[in-house]
PDB file with SEQRES, HELIX, SHEET and CRYST1 records, atoms N, CA, C and O in Angstrom:
SEQRES   1 A   81  MET PHE ARG LYS PRO SER LYS PRO GLU LEU ARG TYR SER          
SEQRES   2 A   81  GLY VAL ARG ASN GLU TYR VAL ILE TRP CYS PRO THR CYS          
SEQRES   3 A   81  GLY TYR ARG THR ARG PRO ASP SER ASN LYS GLN SER VAL          
SEQRES   4 A   81  ILE ALA ASP TRP TYR LEU SER ASN GLN PRO GLY ASN LYS          
SEQRES   5 A   81  HIS ILE GLU ASN LEU TRP ILE LYS ARG TYR LEU GLU ILE          
SEQRES   6 A   81  ARG GLU GLY ALA THR VAL VAL ALA GLN GLU ASN GLU ASN          
SEQRES   7 A   81  ASN ALA ILE                                                  
HELIX    1 AA1 LYS A   36  LEU A   45  1                                  10    
HELIX    2 AA2 LYS A   52  ASN A   79  1                                  28    
SHEET    1 AA1 2 GLU A   9  SER A  13  0                                        
SHEET    2 AA1 2 GLU A  18  TRP A  22 -1                                        
CRYST1    1.000    1.000    1.000  90.00  90.00  90.00 P 1           1          
ATOM      1  N   MET A   1       0.857  -1.164   0.000  1.00  0.00           N  
ATOM      2  CA  MET A   1       0.000   0.000   0.000  1.00  0.00           C  
ATOM      3  C   MET A   1       0.905   1.230   0.000  1.00  0.00           C  
ATOM      4  O   MET A   1       1.598   1.508   0.979  1.00  0.00           O  
ATOM      5  N   PHE A   2       0.887   1.949  -1.096  1.00  0.00           N  
ATOM      6  CA  PHE A   2       1.738   3.119  -1.238  1.00  0.00           C  
ATOM      7  C   PHE A   2       0.941   4.411  -1.281  1.00  0.00           C  
ATOM      8  O   PHE A   2       1.395   5.410  -1.839  1.00  0.00           O  
ATOM      9  N   ARG A   3      -0.238   4.390  -0.697  1.00  0.00           N  
ATOM     10  CA  ARG A   3      -1.042   5.608  -0.655  1.00  0.00           C  
ATOM     11  C   ARG A   3      -0.626   6.480   0.508  1.00  0.00           C  
ATOM     12  O   ARG A   3      -0.142   5.998   1.532  1.00  0.00           O  
ATOM     13  N   LYS A   4      -0.822   7.761   0.330  1.00  0.00           N  
ATOM     14  CA  LYS A   4      -0.555   8.693   1.421  1.00  0.00           C  
ATOM     15  C   LYS A   4      -1.650   8.519   2.478  1.00  0.00           C  
ATOM     16  O   LYS A   4      -2.834   8.564   2.144  1.00  0.00           O  
ATOM     17  N   PRO A   5      -1.278   8.323   3.736  1.00  0.00           N  
ATOM     18  CA  PRO A   5      -2.292   8.144   4.779  1.00  0.00           C  
ATOM     19  C   PRO A   5      -3.222   9.348   4.880  1.00  0.00           C  
ATOM     20  O   PRO A   5      -2.784  10.497   4.826  1.00  0.00           O  
ATOM     21  N   SER A   6      -4.493   9.068   5.025  1.00  0.00           N  
ATOM     22  CA  SER A   6      -5.504  10.116   5.187  1.00  0.00           C  
ATOM     23  C   SER A   6      -5.862  10.258   6.660  1.00  0.00           C  
ATOM     24  O   SER A   6      -5.644   9.345   7.456  1.00  0.00           O  
ATOM     25  N   LYS A   7      -6.407  11.401   7.005  1.00  0.00           N  
ATOM     26  CA  LYS A   7      -6.873  11.616   8.372  1.00  0.00           C  
ATOM     27  C   LYS A   7      -8.174  10.855   8.585  1.00  0.00           C  
ATOM     28  O   LYS A   7      -8.962  10.707   7.652  1.00  0.00           O  
ATOM     29  N   PRO A   8      -8.409  10.370   9.803  1.00  0.00           N  
ATOM     30  CA  PRO A   8      -9.679   9.702  10.087  1.00  0.00           C  
ATOM     31  C   PRO A   8     -10.839  10.685   9.975  1.00  0.00           C  
ATOM     32  O   PRO A   8     -10.687  11.883  10.210  1.00  0.00           O  
ATOM     33  N   GLU A   9     -11.995  10.151   9.611  1.00  0.00           N  
ATOM     34  CA  GLU A   9     -13.177  10.992   9.416  1.00  0.00           C  
ATOM     35  C   GLU A   9     -14.262  10.617  10.414  1.00  0.00           C  
ATOM     36  O   GLU A   9     -14.572   9.440  10.603  1.00  0.00           O  
ATOM     37  N   LEU A  10     -14.831  11.627  11.045  1.00  0.00           N  
ATOM     38  CA  LEU A  10     -15.964  11.435  11.948  1.00  0.00           C  
ATOM     39  C   LEU A  10     -17.226  11.612  11.128  1.00  0.00           C  
ATOM     40  O   LEU A  10     -17.427  12.657  10.509  1.00  0.00           O  
ATOM     41  N   ARG A  11     -18.075  10.601  11.119  1.00  0.00           N  
ATOM     42  CA  ARG A  11     -19.326  10.654  10.365  1.00  0.00           C  
ATOM     43  C   ARG A  11     -20.509  10.540  11.321  1.00  0.00           C  
ATOM     44  O   ARG A  11     -20.424   9.893  12.365  1.00  0.00           O  
ATOM     45  N   TYR A  12     -21.605  11.177  10.946  1.00  0.00           N  
ATOM     46  CA  TYR A  12     -22.828  11.110  11.742  1.00  0.00           C  
ATOM     47  C   TYR A  12     -23.984  10.730  10.836  1.00  0.00           C  
ATOM     48  O   TYR A  12     -24.152  11.303   9.759  1.00  0.00           O  
ATOM     49  N   SER A  13     -24.778   9.768  11.267  1.00  0.00           N  
ATOM     50  CA  SER A  13     -25.977   9.372  10.549  1.00  0.00           C  
ATOM     51  C   SER A  13     -27.186   9.868  11.331  1.00  0.00           C  
ATOM     52  O   SER A  13     -27.467   9.382  12.427  1.00  0.00           O  
ATOM     53  N   GLY A  14     -27.900  10.836  10.765  1.00  0.00           N  
ATOM     54  CA  GLY A  14     -29.081  11.375  11.425  1.00  0.00           C  
ATOM     55  C   GLY A  14     -30.222  10.379  11.475  1.00  0.00           C  
ATOM     56  O   GLY A  14     -31.030  10.399  12.404  1.00  0.00           O  
ATOM     57  N   VAL A  15     -30.292   9.504  10.476  1.00  0.00           N  
ATOM     58  CA  VAL A  15     -31.354   8.499  10.432  1.00  0.00           C  
ATOM     59  C   VAL A  15     -31.193   7.509  11.583  1.00  0.00           C  
ATOM     60  O   VAL A  15     -32.164   7.145  12.248  1.00  0.00           O  
ATOM     61  N   ARG A  16     -29.957   7.081  11.805  1.00  0.00           N  
ATOM     62  CA  ARG A  16     -29.684   6.102  12.859  1.00  0.00           C  
ATOM     63  C   ARG A  16     -29.290   6.745  14.180  1.00  0.00           C  
ATOM     64  O   ARG A  16     -29.245   6.071  15.209  1.00  0.00           O  
ATOM     65  N   ASN A  17     -29.004   8.051  14.160  1.00  0.00           N  
ATOM     66  CA  ASN A  17     -28.506   8.760  15.341  1.00  0.00           C  
ATOM     67  C   ASN A  17     -27.232   8.100  15.864  1.00  0.00           C  
ATOM     68  O   ASN A  17     -27.114   7.806  17.054  1.00  0.00           O  
ATOM     69  N   GLU A  18     -26.263   7.868  14.941  1.00  0.00           N  
ATOM     70  CA  GLU A  18     -25.020   7.199  15.293  1.00  0.00           C  
ATOM     71  C   GLU A  18     -23.816   7.953  14.741  1.00  0.00           C  
ATOM     72  O   GLU A  18     -23.861   8.530  13.655  1.00  0.00           O  
ATOM     73  N   TYR A  19     -22.750   7.931  15.514  1.00  0.00           N  
ATOM     74  CA  TYR A  19     -21.458   8.451  15.075  1.00  0.00           C  
ATOM     75  C   TYR A  19     -20.540   7.270  14.792  1.00  0.00           C  
ATOM     76  O   TYR A  19     -20.689   6.198  15.378  1.00  0.00           O  
ATOM     77  N   VAL A  20     -19.597   7.478  13.893  1.00  0.00           N  
ATOM     78  CA  VAL A  20     -18.567   6.486  13.613  1.00  0.00           C  
ATOM     79  C   VAL A  20     -17.333   7.231  13.113  1.00  0.00           C  
ATOM     80  O   VAL A  20     -17.457   8.236  12.413  1.00  0.00           O  
ATOM     81  N   ILE A  21     -16.158   6.751  13.465  1.00  0.00           N  
ATOM     82  CA  ILE A  21     -14.912   7.290  12.922  1.00  0.00           C  
ATOM     83  C   ILE A  21     -14.305   6.190  12.072  1.00  0.00           C  
ATOM     84  O   ILE A  21     -14.225   5.038  12.498  1.00  0.00           O  
ATOM     85  N   TRP A  22     -13.874   6.549  10.859  1.00  0.00           N  
ATOM     86  CA  TRP A  22     -13.255   5.551   9.996  1.00  0.00           C  
ATOM     87  C   TRP A  22     -12.043   6.131   9.290  1.00  0.00           C  
ATOM     88  O   TRP A  22     -11.934   7.340   9.083  1.00  0.00           O  
ATOM     89  N   CYS A  23     -11.140   5.238   8.928  1.00  0.00           N  
ATOM     90  CA  CYS A  23      -9.907   5.611   8.238  1.00  0.00           C  
ATOM     91  C   CYS A  23     -10.071   5.294   6.754  1.00  0.00           C  
ATOM     92  O   CYS A  23     -10.214   4.125   6.396  1.00  0.00           O  
ATOM     93  N   PRO A  24     -10.055   6.302   5.882  1.00  0.00           N  
ATOM     94  CA  PRO A  24     -10.202   6.046   4.452  1.00  0.00           C  
ATOM     95  C   PRO A  24      -9.026   5.264   3.861  1.00  0.00           C  
ATOM     96  O   PRO A  24      -9.173   4.634   2.814  1.00  0.00           O  
ATOM     97  N   THR A  25      -7.873   5.294   4.513  1.00  0.00           N  
ATOM     98  CA  THR A  25      -6.697   4.604   3.989  1.00  0.00           C  
ATOM     99  C   THR A  25      -6.793   3.094   4.176  1.00  0.00           C  
ATOM    100  O   THR A  25      -6.610   2.339   3.221  1.00  0.00           O  
ATOM    101  N   CYS A  26      -7.080   2.645   5.409  1.00  0.00           N  
ATOM    102  CA  CYS A  26      -7.082   1.197   5.672  1.00  0.00           C  
ATOM    103  C   CYS A  26      -8.481   0.618   5.849  1.00  0.00           C  
ATOM    104  O   CYS A  26      -8.643  -0.602   5.822  1.00  0.00           O  
ATOM    105  N   GLY A  27      -9.499   1.465   6.030  1.00  0.00           N  
ATOM    106  CA  GLY A  27     -10.864   0.983   6.182  1.00  0.00           C  
ATOM    107  C   GLY A  27     -11.256   0.645   7.609  1.00  0.00           C  
ATOM    108  O   GLY A  27     -12.388   0.223   7.846  1.00  0.00           O  
ATOM    109  N   TYR A  28     -10.356   0.818   8.566  1.00  0.00           N  
ATOM    110  CA  TYR A  28     -10.689   0.536   9.965  1.00  0.00           C  
ATOM    111  C   TYR A  28     -11.723   1.538  10.448  1.00  0.00           C  
ATOM    112  O   TYR A  28     -11.646   2.724  10.127  1.00  0.00           O  
ATOM    113  N   ARG A  29     -12.698   1.056  11.225  1.00  0.00           N  
ATOM    114  CA  ARG A  29     -13.723   1.955  11.759  1.00  0.00           C  
ATOM    115  C   ARG A  29     -14.113   1.529  13.167  1.00  0.00           C  
ATOM    116  O   ARG A  29     -13.979   0.366  13.549  1.00  0.00           O  
ATOM    117  N   THR A  30     -14.592   2.494  13.918  1.00  0.00           N  
ATOM    118  CA  THR A  30     -15.059   2.199  15.267  1.00  0.00           C  
ATOM    119  C   THR A  30     -16.455   1.596  15.187  1.00  0.00           C  
ATOM    120  O   THR A  30     -17.100   1.604  14.139  1.00  0.00           O  
ATOM    121  N   ARG A  31     -16.891   1.083  16.300  1.00  0.00           N  
ATOM    122  CA  ARG A  31     -18.276   0.614  16.354  1.00  0.00           C  
ATOM    123  C   ARG A  31     -19.179   1.842  16.469  1.00  0.00           C  
ATOM    124  O   ARG A  31     -18.820   2.804  17.147  1.00  0.00           O  
ATOM    125  N   PRO A  32     -20.327   1.826  15.826  1.00  0.00           N  
ATOM    126  CA  PRO A  32     -21.218   2.991  15.893  1.00  0.00           C  
ATOM    127  C   PRO A  32     -21.783   3.194  17.297  1.00  0.00           C  
ATOM    128  O   PRO A  32     -22.021   2.240  18.037  1.00  0.00           O  
ATOM    129  N   ASP A  33     -21.990   4.460  17.638  1.00  0.00           N  
ATOM    130  CA  ASP A  33     -22.541   4.799  18.951  1.00  0.00           C  
ATOM    131  C   ASP A  33     -23.273   6.127  18.840  1.00  0.00           C  
ATOM    132  O   ASP A  33     -22.930   6.962  18.003  1.00  0.00           O  
ATOM    133  N   SER A  34     -24.272   6.322  19.675  1.00  0.00           N  
ATOM    134  CA  SER A  34     -25.030   7.576  19.651  1.00  0.00           C  
ATOM    135  C   SER A  34     -24.298   8.697  20.381  1.00  0.00           C  
ATOM    136  O   SER A  34     -24.679   9.861  20.262  1.00  0.00           O  
ATOM    137  N   ASN A  35     -23.256   8.362  21.131  1.00  0.00           N  
ATOM    138  CA  ASN A  35     -22.486   9.343  21.883  1.00  0.00           C  
ATOM    139  C   ASN A  35     -21.179   9.638  21.151  1.00  0.00           C  
ATOM    140  O   ASN A  35     -20.350   8.747  20.962  1.00  0.00           O  
ATOM    141  N   LYS A  36     -21.002  10.881  20.744  1.00  0.00           N  
ATOM    142  CA  LYS A  36     -19.817  11.292  19.985  1.00  0.00           C  
ATOM    143  C   LYS A  36     -18.532  11.074  20.782  1.00  0.00           C  
ATOM    144  O   LYS A  36     -17.532  10.616  20.229  1.00  0.00           O  
ATOM    145  N   GLN A  37     -18.550  11.397  22.071  1.00  0.00           N  
ATOM    146  CA  GLN A  37     -17.354  11.254  22.899  1.00  0.00           C  
ATOM    147  C   GLN A  37     -16.920   9.799  23.030  1.00  0.00           C  
ATOM    148  O   GLN A  37     -15.723   9.515  23.061  1.00  0.00           O  
ATOM    149  N   SER A  38     -17.872   8.877  23.107  1.00  0.00           N  
ATOM    150  CA  SER A  38     -17.493   7.470  23.237  1.00  0.00           C  
ATOM    151  C   SER A  38     -16.851   6.954  21.954  1.00  0.00           C  
ATOM    152  O   SER A  38     -15.963   6.103  22.009  1.00  0.00           O  
ATOM    153  N   VAL A  39     -17.287   7.454  20.801  1.00  0.00           N  
ATOM    154  CA  VAL A  39     -16.675   7.064  19.530  1.00  0.00           C  
ATOM    155  C   VAL A  39     -15.248   7.606  19.451  1.00  0.00           C  
ATOM    156  O   VAL A  39     -14.338   6.909  19.000  1.00  0.00           O  
ATOM    157  N   ILE A  40     -15.059   8.842  19.888  1.00  0.00           N  
ATOM    158  CA  ILE A  40     -13.714   9.434  19.887  1.00  0.00           C  
ATOM    159  C   ILE A  40     -12.804   8.670  20.852  1.00  0.00           C  
ATOM    160  O   ILE A  40     -11.645   8.412  20.531  1.00  0.00           O  
ATOM    161  N   ALA A  41     -13.314   8.311  22.021  1.00  0.00           N  
ATOM    162  CA  ALA A  41     -12.523   7.539  22.988  1.00  0.00           C  
ATOM    163  C   ALA A  41     -12.177   6.164  22.430  1.00  0.00           C  
ATOM    164  O   ALA A  41     -11.059   5.684  22.615  1.00  0.00           O  
ATOM    165  N   ASP A  42     -13.125   5.529  21.751  1.00  0.00           N  
ATOM    166  CA  ASP A  42     -12.871   4.228  21.131  1.00  0.00           C  
ATOM    167  C   ASP A  42     -11.751   4.339  20.104  1.00  0.00           C  
ATOM    168  O   ASP A  42     -10.864   3.486  20.056  1.00  0.00           O  
ATOM    169  N   TRP A  43     -11.787   5.383  19.286  1.00  0.00           N  
ATOM    170  CA  TRP A  43     -10.735   5.582  18.281  1.00  0.00           C  
ATOM    171  C   TRP A  43      -9.380   5.800  18.962  1.00  0.00           C  
ATOM    172  O   TRP A  43      -8.375   5.208  18.567  1.00  0.00           O  
ATOM    173  N   TYR A  44      -9.366   6.647  19.977  1.00  0.00           N  
ATOM    174  CA  TYR A  44      -8.114   6.933  20.684  1.00  0.00           C  
ATOM    175  C   TYR A  44      -7.533   5.662  21.307  1.00  0.00           C  
ATOM    176  O   TYR A  44      -6.342   5.385  21.165  1.00  0.00           O  
ATOM    177  N   LEU A  45      -8.373   4.898  21.992  1.00  0.00           N  
ATOM    178  CA  LEU A  45      -7.891   3.696  22.663  1.00  0.00           C  
ATOM    179  C   LEU A  45      -7.466   2.612  21.681  1.00  0.00           C  
ATOM    180  O   LEU A  45      -6.613   1.786  22.005  1.00  0.00           O  
ATOM    181  N   SER A  46      -8.047   2.606  20.490  1.00  0.00           N  
ATOM    182  CA  SER A  46      -7.675   1.584  19.511  1.00  0.00           C  
ATOM    183  C   SER A  46      -6.455   1.980  18.693  1.00  0.00           C  
ATOM    184  O   SER A  46      -6.026   1.217  17.828  1.00  0.00           O  
ATOM    185  N   ASN A  47      -5.890   3.149  18.944  1.00  0.00           N  
ATOM    186  CA  ASN A  47      -4.735   3.619  18.179  1.00  0.00           C  
ATOM    187  C   ASN A  47      -3.588   4.059  19.072  1.00  0.00           C  
ATOM    188  O   ASN A  47      -2.966   5.093  18.825  1.00  0.00           O  
ATOM    189  N   GLN A  48      -3.306   3.285  20.101  1.00  0.00           N  
ATOM    190  CA  GLN A  48      -2.176   3.578  20.978  1.00  0.00           C  
ATOM    191  C   GLN A  48      -0.995   2.706  20.558  1.00  0.00           C  
ATOM    192  O   GLN A  48      -1.050   1.486  20.715  1.00  0.00           O  
ATOM    193  N   PRO A  49       0.069   3.304  20.027  1.00  0.00           N  
ATOM    194  CA  PRO A  49       1.208   2.503  19.580  1.00  0.00           C  
ATOM    195  C   PRO A  49       1.976   1.893  20.755  1.00  0.00           C  
ATOM    196  O   PRO A  49       2.072   2.488  21.828  1.00  0.00           O  
ATOM    197  N   GLY A  50       2.517   0.704  20.530  1.00  0.00           N  
ATOM    198  CA  GLY A  50       3.367   0.071  21.529  1.00  0.00           C  
ATOM    199  C   GLY A  50       2.639  -0.744  22.575  1.00  0.00           C  
ATOM    200  O   GLY A  50       3.286  -1.371  23.413  1.00  0.00           O  
ATOM    201  N   ASN A  51       1.318  -0.760  22.558  1.00  0.00           N  
ATOM    202  CA  ASN A  51       0.549  -1.520  23.532  1.00  0.00           C  
ATOM    203  C   ASN A  51       0.106  -2.823  22.868  1.00  0.00           C  
ATOM    204  O   ASN A  51      -0.737  -2.800  21.971  1.00  0.00           O  
ATOM    205  N   LYS A  52       0.658  -3.951  23.293  1.00  0.00           N  
ATOM    206  CA  LYS A  52       0.391  -5.244  22.651  1.00  0.00           C  
ATOM    207  C   LYS A  52      -1.085  -5.628  22.750  1.00  0.00           C  
ATOM    208  O   LYS A  52      -1.649  -6.150  21.789  1.00  0.00           O  
ATOM    209  N   HIS A  53      -1.710  -5.381  23.887  1.00  0.00           N  
ATOM    210  CA  HIS A  53      -3.127  -5.716  24.050  1.00  0.00           C  
ATOM    211  C   HIS A  53      -3.986  -4.925  23.059  1.00  0.00           C  
ATOM    212  O   HIS A  53      -4.873  -5.486  22.417  1.00  0.00           O  
ATOM    213  N   ILE A  54      -3.720  -3.622  22.939  1.00  0.00           N  
ATOM    214  CA  ILE A  54      -4.468  -2.784  22.000  1.00  0.00           C  
ATOM    215  C   ILE A  54      -4.214  -3.249  20.571  1.00  0.00           C  
ATOM    216  O   ILE A  54      -5.128  -3.264  19.747  1.00  0.00           O  
ATOM    217  N   GLU A  55      -2.976  -3.627  20.280  1.00  0.00           N  
ATOM    218  CA  GLU A  55      -2.654  -4.117  18.935  1.00  0.00           C  
ATOM    219  C   GLU A  55      -3.453  -5.377  18.605  1.00  0.00           C  
ATOM    220  O   GLU A  55      -3.966  -5.510  17.494  1.00  0.00           O  
ATOM    221  N   ASN A  56      -3.561  -6.296  19.556  1.00  0.00           N  
ATOM    222  CA  ASN A  56      -4.340  -7.518  19.335  1.00  0.00           C  
ATOM    223  C   ASN A  56      -5.820  -7.204  19.128  1.00  0.00           C  
ATOM    224  O   ASN A  56      -6.465  -7.800  18.265  1.00  0.00           O  
ATOM    225  N   LEU A  57      -6.365  -6.267  19.919  1.00  0.00           N  
ATOM    226  CA  LEU A  57      -7.765  -5.872  19.742  1.00  0.00           C  
ATOM    227  C   LEU A  57      -7.983  -5.217  18.381  1.00  0.00           C  
ATOM    228  O   LEU A  57      -8.999  -5.452  17.726  1.00  0.00           O  
ATOM    229  N   TRP A  58      -7.015  -4.386  17.957  1.00  0.00           N  
ATOM    230  CA  TRP A  58      -7.114  -3.704  16.667  1.00  0.00           C  
ATOM    231  C   TRP A  58      -7.131  -4.726  15.546  1.00  0.00           C  
ATOM    232  O   TRP A  58      -7.952  -4.629  14.634  1.00  0.00           O  
ATOM    233  N   ILE A  59      -6.235  -5.708  15.599  1.00  0.00           N  
ATOM    234  CA  ILE A  59      -6.177  -6.741  14.560  1.00  0.00           C  
ATOM    235  C   ILE A  59      -7.479  -7.531  14.528  1.00  0.00           C  
ATOM    236  O   ILE A  59      -8.003  -7.825  13.454  1.00  0.00           O  
ATOM    237  N   LYS A  60      -8.002  -7.877  15.705  1.00  0.00           N  
ATOM    238  CA  LYS A  60      -9.265  -8.624  15.768  1.00  0.00           C  
ATOM    239  C   LYS A  60     -10.400  -7.823  15.127  1.00  0.00           C  
ATOM    240  O   LYS A  60     -11.168  -8.359  14.329  1.00  0.00           O  
ATOM    241  N   ARG A  61     -10.502  -6.549  15.475  1.00  0.00           N  
ATOM    242  CA  ARG A  61     -11.557  -5.694  14.911  1.00  0.00           C  
ATOM    243  C   ARG A  61     -11.363  -5.519  13.407  1.00  0.00           C  
ATOM    244  O   ARG A  61     -12.333  -5.560  12.650  1.00  0.00           O  
ATOM    245  N   TYR A  62     -10.125  -5.326  12.969  1.00  0.00           N  
ATOM    246  CA  TYR A  62      -9.838  -5.157  11.544  1.00  0.00           C  
ATOM    247  C   TYR A  62     -10.262  -6.402  10.760  1.00  0.00           C  
ATOM    248  O   TYR A  62     -10.839  -6.286   9.679  1.00  0.00           O  
ATOM    249  N   LEU A  63      -9.977  -7.589  11.299  1.00  0.00           N  
ATOM    250  CA  LEU A  63     -10.373  -8.825  10.625  1.00  0.00           C  
ATOM    251  C   LEU A  63     -11.892  -8.981  10.602  1.00  0.00           C  
ATOM    252  O   LEU A  63     -12.446  -9.483   9.624  1.00  0.00           O  
ATOM    253  N   GLU A  64     -12.572  -8.557  11.672  1.00  0.00           N  
ATOM    254  CA  GLU A  64     -14.041  -8.581  11.681  1.00  0.00           C  
ATOM    255  C   GLU A  64     -14.596  -7.709  10.559  1.00  0.00           C  
ATOM    256  O   GLU A  64     -15.537  -8.097   9.867  1.00  0.00           O  
ATOM    257  N   ILE A  65     -14.006  -6.532  10.386  1.00  0.00           N  
ATOM    258  CA  ILE A  65     -14.454  -5.613   9.338  1.00  0.00           C  
ATOM    259  C   ILE A  65     -14.216  -6.231   7.972  1.00  0.00           C  
ATOM    260  O   ILE A  65     -15.093  -6.184   7.110  1.00  0.00           O  
ATOM    261  N   ARG A  66     -13.030  -6.813   7.761  1.00  0.00           N  
ATOM    262  CA  ARG A  66     -12.692  -7.423   6.470  1.00  0.00           C  
ATOM    263  C   ARG A  66     -13.620  -8.593   6.158  1.00  0.00           C  
ATOM    264  O   ARG A  66     -14.094  -8.722   5.029  1.00  0.00           O  
ATOM    265  N   GLU A  67     -13.886  -9.449   7.150  1.00  0.00           N  
ATOM    266  CA  GLU A  67     -14.778 -10.584   6.944  1.00  0.00           C  
ATOM    267  C   GLU A  67     -16.192 -10.114   6.654  1.00  0.00           C  
ATOM    268  O   GLU A  67     -16.881 -10.699   5.819  1.00  0.00           O  
ATOM    269  N   GLY A  68     -16.630  -9.067   7.332  1.00  0.00           N  
ATOM    270  CA  GLY A  68     -17.962  -8.514   7.082  1.00  0.00           C  
ATOM    271  C   GLY A  68     -18.081  -7.980   5.673  1.00  0.00           C  
ATOM    272  O   GLY A  68     -19.113  -8.158   5.026  1.00  0.00           O  
ATOM    273  N   ALA A  69     -17.033  -7.324   5.187  1.00  0.00           N  
ATOM    274  CA  ALA A  69     -17.045  -6.798   3.823  1.00  0.00           C  
ATOM    275  C   ALA A  69     -17.088  -7.933   2.816  1.00  0.00           C  
ATOM    276  O   ALA A  69     -17.746  -7.815   1.782  1.00  0.00           O  
ATOM    277  N   THR A  70     -16.397  -9.033   3.100  1.00  0.00           N  
ATOM    278  CA  THR A  70     -16.400 -10.183   2.204  1.00  0.00           C  
ATOM    279  C   THR A  70     -17.782 -10.816   2.157  1.00  0.00           C  
ATOM    280  O   THR A  70     -18.266 -11.180   1.085  1.00  0.00           O  
ATOM    281  N   VAL A  71     -18.414 -10.948   3.312  1.00  0.00           N  
ATOM    282  CA  VAL A  71     -19.756 -11.539   3.369  1.00  0.00           C  
ATOM    283  C   VAL A  71     -20.747 -10.676   2.599  1.00  0.00           C  
ATOM    284  O   VAL A  71     -21.568 -11.205   1.850  1.00  0.00           O  
ATOM    285  N   VAL A  72     -20.685  -9.363   2.769  1.00  0.00           N  
ATOM    286  CA  VAL A  72     -21.592  -8.456   2.061  1.00  0.00           C  
ATOM    287  C   VAL A  72     -21.362  -8.554   0.561  1.00  0.00           C  
ATOM    288  O   VAL A  72     -22.321  -8.578  -0.210  1.00  0.00           O  
ATOM    289  N   ALA A  73     -20.103  -8.609   0.135  1.00  0.00           N  
ATOM    290  CA  ALA A  73     -19.799  -8.716  -1.295  1.00  0.00           C  
ATOM    291  C   ALA A  73     -20.335 -10.026  -1.859  1.00  0.00           C  
ATOM    292  O   ALA A  73     -20.873 -10.044  -2.966  1.00  0.00           O  
ATOM    293  N   GLN A  74     -20.197 -11.116  -1.118  1.00  0.00           N  
ATOM    294  CA  GLN A  74     -20.709 -12.402  -1.579  1.00  0.00           C  
ATOM    295  C   GLN A  74     -22.230 -12.386  -1.659  1.00  0.00           C  
ATOM    296  O   GLN A  74     -22.802 -12.927  -2.606  1.00  0.00           O  
ATOM    297  N   GLU A  75     -22.890 -11.776  -0.683  1.00  0.00           N  
ATOM    298  CA  GLU A  75     -24.346 -11.684  -0.716  1.00  0.00           C  
ATOM    299  C   GLU A  75     -24.810 -10.856  -1.902  1.00  0.00           C  
ATOM    300  O   GLU A  75     -25.809 -11.190  -2.538  1.00  0.00           O  
ATOM    301  N   ASN A  76     -24.094  -9.777  -2.207  1.00  0.00           N  
ATOM    302  CA  ASN A  76     -24.447  -8.943  -3.358  1.00  0.00           C  
ATOM    303  C   ASN A  76     -24.295  -9.714  -4.658  1.00  0.00           C  
ATOM    304  O   ASN A  76     -25.110  -9.563  -5.568  1.00  0.00           O  
ATOM    305  N   GLU A  77     -23.256 -10.542  -4.756  1.00  0.00           N  
ATOM    306  CA  GLU A  77     -23.067 -11.351  -5.956  1.00  0.00           C  
ATOM    307  C   GLU A  77     -24.185 -12.376  -6.092  1.00  0.00           C  
ATOM    308  O   GLU A  77     -24.666 -12.624  -7.197  1.00  0.00           O  
ATOM    309  N   ASN A  78     -24.601 -12.971  -4.983  1.00  0.00           N  
ATOM    310  CA  ASN A  78     -25.665 -13.969  -5.014  1.00  0.00           C  
ATOM    311  C   ASN A  78     -27.016 -13.350  -5.353  1.00  0.00           C  
ATOM    312  O   ASN A  78     -27.870 -14.016  -5.938  1.00  0.00           O  
ATOM    313  N   ASN A  79     -27.219 -12.089  -4.994  1.00  0.00           N  
ATOM    314  CA  ASN A  79     -28.491 -11.422  -5.244  1.00  0.00           C  
ATOM    315  C   ASN A  79     -28.534 -10.714  -6.586  1.00  0.00           C  
ATOM    316  O   ASN A  79     -29.562 -10.147  -6.955  1.00  0.00           O  
ATOM    317  N   ALA A  80     -27.426 -10.741  -7.322  1.00  0.00           N  
ATOM    318  CA  ALA A  80     -27.390 -10.073  -8.628  1.00  0.00           C  
ATOM    319  C   ALA A  80     -28.294 -10.802  -9.611  1.00  0.00           C  
ATOM    320  O   ALA A  80     -28.478 -12.017  -9.529  1.00  0.00           O  
ATOM    321  N   ILE A  81     -28.848 -10.046 -10.530  1.00  0.00           N  
ATOM    322  CA  ILE A  81     -29.765 -10.635 -11.520  1.00  0.00           C  
ATOM    323  C   ILE A  81     -28.977 -11.249 -12.643  1.00  0.00           C  
ATOM    324  O   ILE A  81     -29.560 -11.798 -13.579  1.00  0.00           O  
TER     325      ILE A  81                                                      
END                                                                             
């Protein structure tokens, strides 16, 4: 991956009343929450360098996101006309 890293983006969904922070470079995102501060805290805690426990949690969450994207893509292919 030779892209220039982008800044994380805070998004708000008025329909769902949820905030989420996501990284456009790697696709990592926090879990959605109705409280903006809890989403910011989740992002901060998931991005602490040098902490092995946080690194393991980050990898686990990243793999969950990747697997979810694969499942959605497969479902879309199966539902195609």
